[in-house]
N, C-alpha and C positions, 0 to 999 in steps of 0.2 A: 477332391468336394472342390466347388466354388468360393471363392471367396466375397467375402461381405462389401458391402461398398465404399462402408464406415472404415473400414476394417487401417487402411492405411493411414486415418482422420489422425492428425497427429495436435493430441487434446491438452499438451502441453501449453501451446498457445489458445484453450477454450476459458471462457472468461467465469471466474471461480463465482460459485452463490456466496455471498456473503451472508446470507442471514441461515445457513445449513447449520446443526447441530455437529459439525463435523469441524466445522471452521473456526470454532471455537473463539478464544477472543483475538481472531486476528484482526481486526478489522478498529476495536479498541487501542488497539496492544499498535498498532501504525498511525493513527492520530494522536496518541500517546508522544508515541515517538519522532513526530513531526514539532508537535509544539515544544518538545526538549529541544531539536533542533533549532528550532528559531528563537527560544531564550539563549541558546548559547553564542548564535549567529550575532545577537543583540551585543551580547557579552566581552564575547572577542573577533569579534570581525570574522571578515572571509581569511579560513586556513586552507588545507589543502584537506586536511582531514575532514572538514567539515565537504569541502566539497565532495568529496567518495558519498559522506554517506547522504547528502542531497541526492545525489546523483542514483544512488541503492533507494534510498525512500520512494524519490518519483517515479518510481519502476514499477515498487509496488503499489503506491496508489492507483495508479492505472491499472494495473495487474486488476487491485480488487474494487475499480469501479468509488473509489473514495473523491467526494465533491470538495472541492475549497470552500463550499458553506456546508458542511460535515465539518468539518476543521475549524470554521468562525463559529460554531454554532456551540461548539465542545470547549471553545475556550469562554465564549459569556456565559456559560453553564458553571465555570470553573471557578 
């Protein structure tokens, strides 16, 4: 049987739909995590652990399409 044209498409690189029911609280959790990292960075300064945490958090922000405006809005609501 012939292969479908999209069979070799890498789905891991596809931007996840953040409003889907399946995504659950991913969007809320990553925003809260970034706010927590900002607070820790102000208290402790730039540490190696925080540097790695920021690297992973920025990757998740990019993957889920979270903008700085969304983070600022959640900070203002609190």
